[in-house]
C-alpha positions in Angstrom: -41.1 12.4 -19.3 -39.7 13.5 -15.9 -42.0 11.2 -14.0 -40.9 8.3 -16.2 -37.2 8.9 -15.4 -38.1 9.1 -11.7 -39.8 5.7 -11.9 -36.9 4.2 -13.8 -34.5 5.7 -11.3 -36.5 4.2 -8.4 -36.6 0.8 -10.1 -32.8 0.9 -10.7 -32.2 1.9 -7.1 -34.4 -1.0 -5.9 -32.6 -3.5 -8.2 -29.2 -2.2 -7.0 -30.1 -2.6 -3.4 -31.5 -6.1 -4.0 -28.4 -7.1 -6.0 -26.0 -5.8 -3.4 -28.0 -7.6 -0.6 -28.0 -10.9 -2.5 -24.3 -10.8 -3.4 -23.4 -9.7 0.2 -25.4 -12.5 1.8 -24.0 -15.1 -0.6 -20.4 -13.9 0.0 -20.9 -13.6 3.8 -22.6 -17.0 4.0 -19.7 -18.6 2.1 -17.1 -16.9 4.3 -19.0 -17.9 7.4 -18.9 -21.6 6.3 -15.3 -21.2 5.4 -14.5 -19.8 8.9 -15.8 -23.1 10.4 -14.0 -25.2 7.8 -11.6 -28.0 8.8 -9.0 -26.8 6.3 -5.8 -26.2 8.2 -4.4 -23.5 6.0 -6.1 -20.5 4.3 -2.8 -18.8 3.7 0.3 -17.5 5.4 1.3 -20.6 7.4 -1.8 -20.0 9.6 -1.1 -23.0 11.8 2.0 -21.3 13.3 -0.2 -18.6 14.8 -2.8 -21.1 15.9 0.0 -23.1 17.7 1.1 -19.9 19.5 -2.5 -19.3 20.7 -2.7 -22.9 21.9 0.4 -22.4 24.0 -1.2 -19.5 25.9 -4.4 -21.5 26.4 -2.3 -24.3 27.8 -0.7 -21.9 30.3 2.7 -21.6 28.6 4.5 -18.4 27.7 4.1 -17.2 24.1 7.8 -16.4 23.5 10.3 -18.9 24.7 14.1 -19.3 24.1 14.5 -20.6 20.5 17.6 -22.5 21.6 15.6 -24.6 24.1 12.8 -27.2 23.6 10.3 -26.8 21.9 12.6 -24.7 19.7 9.7 -22.5 18.6 9.9 -19.2 16.7 6.9 -16.9 17.2 7.1 -14.4 14.3 4.6 -11.8 15.3 3.8 -9.3 18.0 1.7 -10.5 21.0 -1.6 -8.6 20.8 -3.5 -11.0 18.5 -2.3 -14.1 20.2 -3.4 -12.9 23.7 -6.7 -11.5 22.5 -7.6 -14.8 20.8 -6.5 -16.8 23.9 -8.6 -14.5 26.1 -11.7 -15.0 23.9 -10.9 -18.8 23.7 -10.8 -19.1 27.5 -14.0 -17.1 27.8 -15.6 -19.5 25.3 -14.3 -22.6 27.2 -12.1 -23.7 24.3 -9.3 -26.1 25.3 -5.8 -25.9 24.0 -6.0 -29.3 22.3 -9.1 -28.5 20.4 -7.3 -27.3 17.3 -10.5 -26.9 15.1 -12.2 -24.7 17.7 -9.2 -22.4 17.9 -9.1 -22.1 14.1 -12.9 -21.4 14.0 -12.5 -18.8 16.8 -9.7 -16.9 15.0 -11.4 -17.0 11.6 -14.8 -16.0 12.9 -13.2 -13.1 14.7 -11.4 -12.0 11.5 -14.7 -12.2 9.6 -16.4 -10.0 12.2 -13.5 -7.5 12.0 -13.7 -7.4 8.2 -17.4 -6.6 8.5 -16.7 -3.8 11.0 -14.0 -2.4 8.6 -16.4 -2.3 5.7 -19.1 -0.7 7.9 -16.5 1.9 8.9 -15.9 2.7 5.2 -19.6 3.2 4.7 -19.9 5.5 7.8 -16.9 7.5 6.7 -18.1 7.9 3.1 -21.5 9.0 4.3 -20.7 11.3 7.3 -17.1 12.4 6.8 -16.9 12.8 3.0 -20.7 13.4 2.4 -21.1 10.7 -0.2 -24.6 9.7 -1.4 -26.1 6.6 0.3 -26.1 4.2 -2.6 -22.5 4.8 -3.8 -21.4 4.6 -0.1 -23.2 1.3 0.4 -22.1 0.0 -3.0 -18.4 0.6 -2.4 -18.6 -0.7 1.2 -20.0 -4.0 -0.2 -17.3 -3.9 -2.9 -14.6 -3.6 -0.2 -16.0 -6.7 1.6 -16.1 -8.6 -1.7 -12.4 -7.7 -2.4 -11.3 -9.3 0.8 -10.4 -12.8 -0.5 -10.5 -16.0 1.6 -6.9 -15.6 2.9 -8.0 -12.6 4.9 -10.0 -14.9 7.2 -6.8 -16.8 8.0 -6.1 -17.1 11.7 -3.4 -14.5 11.6 -3.0 -11.0 13.0 -3.3 -9.2 9.6 -7.0 -8.4 9.8 -6.7 -7.0 13.3 -3.8 -4.9 12.2 -5.8 -3.6 9.2 -8.6 -2.8 11.5 -6.5 -0.5 13.7 -4.8 1.0 10.6 -8.1 1.9 8.9 -9.7 3.0 12.2 -6.9 5.5 12.7 -7.4 6.9 9.2 -11.2 7.0 9.4 -11.3 8.6 12.9 -8.7 11.3 12.4 -10.3 12.2 9.1 -13.6 12.6 11.0 -14.8 16.1 11.9 -15.3 14.9 15.5 -11.6 14.6 15.9 -10.5 17.7 14.0 -8.2 19.2 16.7 -4.6 18.1 16.7 -4.6 17.8 20.5 -7.1 15.0 20.0 -5.7 13.6 16.8 -2.2 13.1 18.0 -2.9 10.9 21.1 -5.6 9.1 19.2 -3.2 8.4 16.3 -0.5 7.3 18.7 -2.8 4.8 20.5 -4.2 3.2 17.3 -0.7 3.1 15.7 0.6 1.3 18.8 -2.2 -1.2 18.7 -1.5 -1.7 15.0 2.2 -2.3 15.7 1.4 -4.7 18.6 -0.5 -6.9 16.1 2.4 -7.2 13.6 5.8 -5.6 13.0 4.9 -4.0 9.7 2.2 -2.1 11.6 5.0 0.3 12.4 4.1 2.2 9.2 0.9 3.3 11.0 3.0 5.7 13.0 3.9 7.6 9.8 0.3 8.3 8.6 -0.4 11.5 10.6 3.2 12.8 10.5 3.2 12.5 6.7 0.1 14.7 6.5 1.5 17.2 9.0 4.7 17.3 7.0 2.8 18.0 3.8 0.9 20.7 5.6 4.1 22.2 7.1 2.8 21.9 10.6 6.2 21.6 12.1 5.5 22.0 15.8 2.8 19.3 15.8 5.1 17.1 13.7 7.9 17.4 16.3 5.5 16.7 19.2 4.3 13.5 17.4 7.8 12.2 16.5 9.2 12.6 20.1 6.0 11.1 21.6 6.0 8.1 19.2 9.7 7.5 19.8 9.4 7.5 23.6 6.2 5.4 23.5 7.8 2.7 21.3 11.0 2.6 23.4 9.0 2.1 26.6 6.6 -0.5 25.2 9.4 -2.6 23.6 11.5 -2.6 26.8 8.5 -3.7 28.8 7.7 -6.5 26.4 11.2 -7.8 26.5 11.2 -7.7 30.3 7.8 -9.4 30.4 9.0 -12.4 28.3 12.3 -12.8 30.2 14.5 -11.5 27.3 12.9 -13.9 24.7 10.8 -11.2 22.9 13.4 -9.9 20.5 14.9 -13.3 19.7 11.5 -14.3 18.4 10.0 -11.3 16.7 13.3 -10.2 15.1 15.0 -13.6 14.8 12.1 -15.2 13.0 12.0 -12.6 10.3 15.4 -13.3 8.8 13.9 -14.9 5.7 16.1 -13.3 3.1 15.3 -11.7 -0.2 14.0 -13.7 -3.2 13.1 -12.2 -6.6 11.8 -15.6 -7.8 9.4 -15.7 -4.8 8.2 -12.2 -5.6 7.5 -13.1 -9.2 5.8 -16.4 -8.4 3.5 -15.0 -5.7 2.8 -11.4 -6.7 2.9 -11.3 -10.5 -0.7 -12.6 -10.8 -1.8 -10.7 -7.7 -0.7 -7.3 -9.1 -2.2 -8.1 -12.5 -5.6 -8.9 -10.9 -5.6 -5.8 -8.7 -4.1 -3.3 -11.1 -7.6 -1.9 -11.7 -7.8 -1.1 -8.0 -4.3 0.1 -7.2 -3.5 2.2 -10.3 -6.4 4.7 -9.9 -5.8 4.8 -6.1 -2.2 5.8 -6.7 -3.3 8.6 -8.9 -6.0 9.7 -6.4 -3.5 9.5 -3.5 -1.2 11.9 -5.3 -4.2 14.3 -5.8 -5.3 14.0 -2.2 -1.9 14.8 -0.6 -1.9 18.1 -2.4 -5.3 19.1 -1.0 -5.5 21.8 1.7 -7.8 19.7 3.7 -6.0 17.6 6.4 -8.4 14.7 6.0 -7.6 14.3 2.3 -3.8 14.5 3.0 -4.2 11.9 5.7 -6.1 9.6 3.3 -3.6 10.1 0.5 -0.6 9.5 2.8 -2.2 6.4 4.3 -2.6 4.8 0.9 1.0 5.5 -0.1 2.2 4.0 3.2 -0.1 1.0 2.8 1.3 0.4 -0.7 5.0 1.2 -1.1 6.4 -0.3 2.2 4.6 -3.6 1.6 5.7 -3.5 -2.0 9.3 -3.4 -0.8 8.6 -6.1 1.9 7.2 -8.3 -0.8 10.7 -9.1 -1.9 11.1 -11.1 1.4 10.9 -14.8 1.0 7.6 -16.0 2.5 5.7 -12.7 1.9 2.1 -12.8 0.7 -0.8 -10.7 -0.7 -2.0 -10.2 2.9 0.6 -7.3 3.0 -1.8 -5.3 0.9 -5.0 -5.5 2.8 -4.9 -1.9 4.0 -4.2 -0.7 0.5 -7.1 -2.7 -0.9 -9.5 -1.2 1.6 -8.3 2.3 1.2 -8.5 2.0 -2.6 -12.2 1.0 -2.2 -12.7 4.1 0.0 -11.0 6.2 -2.7 -13.4 4.7 -5.3 -16.3 5.8 -3.2 -14.9 9.3 -2.7 -14.4 9.8 -6.4 -17.5 8.1 -7.9 -19.7 11.2 -8.0 -16.9 13.6 -8.9 -15.9 11.4 -11.8 -19.5 10.7 -12.9 -20.3 14.4 -13.0 -17.2 15.5 -14.9 -17.6 16.8 -18.5 -16.1 13.7 -20.1 -18.0 11.2 -18.0 -21.3 12.9 -17.3 -24.1 10.4 -16.8 -27.6 10.7 -15.5 -28.1 9.3 -12.0 -29.8 6.2 -13.4 -26.8 5.5 -15.7 -24.4 5.9 -12.8 -26.4 3.3 -10.8 -26.5 1.0 -13.8 -22.7 1.2 -14.1 -22.2 0.5 -10.4 -24.7 -2.3 -10.7 -22.6 -4.3 -13.2 -19.4 -3.4 -11.4 -20.7 -4.9 -8.2 -22.1 -7.9 -10.1 -18.8 -8.7 -11.7 -16.7 -8.4 -8.5 -19.3 -10.2 -6.5 -19.4 -13.3 -8.7 -15.6 -13.5 -9.0 -15.1 -13.2 -5.3 -17.8 -15.9 -4.6 -16.2 -18.2 -7.1 -12.8 -17.7 -5.3 -14.4 -18.8 -2.0 -16.4 -21.8 -3.3 -14.0 -23.0 -6.0 -10.9 -23.1 -3.7 -12.3 -24.6 -0.6 -16.0 -25.3 -0.1 -16.3 -28.0 -2.8 -13.6 -30.0 -1.0 -15.0 -29.7 2.5 -16.1 -33.3 2.9 -12.6 -34.6 2.1 -11.0 -31.9 4.3 -13.2 -32.8 7.2 -12.5 -36.5 6.8 -8.7 -35.8 6.7 -8.9 -33.9 9.9 -10.6 -36.7 11.8 -8.3 -39.3 10.4 -5.3 -37.2 11.6 -7.0 -36.9 15.0 -7.3 -40.7 15.1 -3.6 -41.0 14.3 -2.8 -38.7 17.2 -4.8 -40.7 19.6 -3.1 -43.9 18.5 0.2 -42.2 18.8 -0.6 -41.2 22.4 -1.6 -44.8 23.2 1.6 -46.4 21.7 4.1 -43.7 22.7 2.8 -41.8 25.7 4.8 -38.7 26.7 7.3 -38.9 23.8 8.3 -35.7 22.1 7.6 -35.5 18.4 9.3 -33.8 15.4 7.1 -33.5 12.4 9.0 -33.9 9.1 6.2 -34.7 6.7 6.1 -33.2 3.2 2.5 -32.0 3.7 2.8 -28.3 4.0 -0.8 -27.1 3.4 -3.1 -29.9 4.5 -1.4 -31.2 7.7 -3.1 -30.7 11.0 -0.6 -32.6 13.1 1.3 -29.6 14.4 -1.8 -28.2 16.1 -3.4 -31.5 17.0 -0.1 -32.4 18.8 0.6 -28.9 20.0 1.8 -29.9 23.5 4.3 -32.5 22.2 5.8 -31.0 19.0 9.5 -30.1 18.8 10.3 -27.4 16.3 6.6 -26.6 15.7 7.2 -23.7 13.3 9.3 -25.8 10.9 8.7 -23.7 7.8 9.8 -20.5 9.6 12.8 -22.1 11.2 13.9 -23.7 7.9 13.8 -20.3 6.3 15.8 -18.8 9.1 18.4 -21.5 9.4 18.9 -22.2 5.7 22.0 -20.5 4.3 23.4 -19.6 7.8 26.7 -20.8 9.2 24.9 -23.4 11.3 25.2 -21.6 14.7 21.5 -21.1 14.9 21.0 -24.9 14.6 23.5 -26.0 17.3 20.9 -26.6 20.1 18.4 -28.3 17.9 21.1 -30.5 16.3 22.3 -31.5 19.8 18.8 -32.4 20.9 18.1 -34.5 17.8 21.4 -36.3 18.2 21.2 -37.0 21.9 17.6 -37.3 22.8 16.3 -40.7 23.6 12.6 -39.8 23.8 12.2 -38.1 20.4 10.1 -39.6 17.6 10.3 -38.4 14.0 7.2 -38.4 11.9 7.5 -38.7 8.1 5.2 -39.8 5.2 5.6 -43.4 4.2 8.5 -43.9 1.9 10.1 -40.5 2.9 13.3 -40.2 4.8 13.7 -37.5 7.6 15.1 -34.3 6.3 15.6 -30.7 7.6 18.3 -28.1 6.6 21.5 -28.7 8.7 20.3 -31.8 10.6 21.6 -35.3 10.4 19.1 -38.1 11.0 21.3 -41.0 10.0 21.0 -42.5 13.5 17.3 -43.0 13.3 15.3 -46.0 12.0 11.6 -46.8 11.4 9.9 -48.4 14.4 6.3 -48.3 13.2 4.0 -47.2 10.4 0.6 -45.7 11.2 -1.9 -44.3 8.7 0.5 -43.6 5.9 3.2 -42.2 8.2 6.5 -43.7 9.5 7.6 -43.2 13.0 11.4 -43.1 13.6 13.4 -43.5 16.8 17.1 -43.2 17.5 19.2 -46.3 17.4 20.2 -47.5 20.8 24.0 -47.7 21.4 
C-alpha cells in the first residue's frame, strides 16, 4: 500500500511539473509575441513614455519647459527612460523607429517579470524553506497573474522589480544585519522612486518593520538618512534639467479625483482579484505580529503595496498597474502559507492531494491568463500590423507634402493611433491625454503659451479624423481650415490674413 502511494505521488509530481511547464511555455510564448506586437497601446497611455524615450534617442532633453514648444509633459521619474534609451542606443535603434522602441521596452519588461518570478521561487526555497514543488508552482502562478498590461512600455515593471528585490533581499539571511539592511534598503528604495513617484512608498518598508519591532535607534538612522538622500537627489535632478524637472513630474500629475473613474476601472479588477488580495491582507496582519523581522518586512511591504495604491486609485487616469507589487507579494504569501495551511487540522491532506489541489489551481489560472493574452490582442495582430504600416505611409506622405511643418494631433483615436510616436520629432503637445487632464477645469493660465502658439503660428498643421473638427480643452481653432485629406484624416492650416 505504501509503495502504491509513492508511485501515485511520483506520478502526480510528474504531471504537475509537466502541466506547469506547458502552461508557462504557452503563456511566455504568447507574451513574447505580444512584446513584438505592433499594437500601440497595452495600457496606461504607453505611447507617452515611448515618446519620451524617443526624445533621448534623438539627443533632446527628457524634461523641457511645458510652456514652450513642444509643450510636452513627462509624467514620470527619469530612470526607466534613460535606461531604455541606453539599451536602444546599444542596440542601434533610431529615434524614428517607433516599433523598435516599443519592442525594446516590452521585451525588457517581460525579462524583468521573469526575473521577479524567479526571485519569488528563490526566496520561497532558500529564505522561507518551502518545498520545491509549491515554490515552483506559486512562482509560475505569479507569472501567470501578470496580465498583458504589465508588458506595457512604462516604468511600472522596473519599479516593481526594485520594490520586490528590496523585500526579498532584506528578508534573506545573507543580509540579516541592520548595518547591511539599511543601506541596501535605501539604495533599492531610491531606485524604485527614480522609476516612478509612487515608488516613494518603498522607503517605508523597512521603517515599518523596525517600528513594529520597536527598534527605535535603527528607525531614526533610517529616517534621517532617507530624508537627506531624497533631498540631495531631487535637488540634483532639478539642476540637471535646468529647473524643468519639478514642473513635469509634479505638474503632470494634477489629474484630479474621480469616483466614477475608480468605479469604472477598478470595480471589475477588485472583483477578479479578491481571491488573491483578501487572504493576503489576513496573512499580512499575521506576519506583522511575528517576532521574525523577515515576516514583519513581508507583511509591511504588502500593506504598503496595497493601501497607498488603493487611495491613489481615486485619481483620474489611474489603472490596475498600481497593484503589481501587491499581486506579486500575494503570490509569495500563498507560497509561504501553502504547507502550513495544508497541514492544519481542518485542511489536512496527504501530499498527493495537496499536489492535486495545486494542479487544478494552476490549470485554472493558466488558462484564464492565456485567454486574456490571446483574446485581447493576438487574434487582431494582422489588422494591427496593417494599421501601423498604413500610418507610416501617411507620415511619409505628410513629410513629402509639408516638410518641416509642426503638427498637432487631434484625432479621436486614443488607443490605436501610432502617429504621436511615428511623428515624434514634429509633434506639438505630444502627451495630449495628460495635458488635457491637467488643463481641464483650471483657470486657463496653464494654457496661455499653447493657446498663443496655436493662434499665432504660421507653420502648424492640425491633424483630425475625416469629418471631425479640431478640439482641445481651452483652445480655439476657429481660424483654421482644411487644406488636404490623406488616408482618412484631414489636415488643417491657419487662415492667412
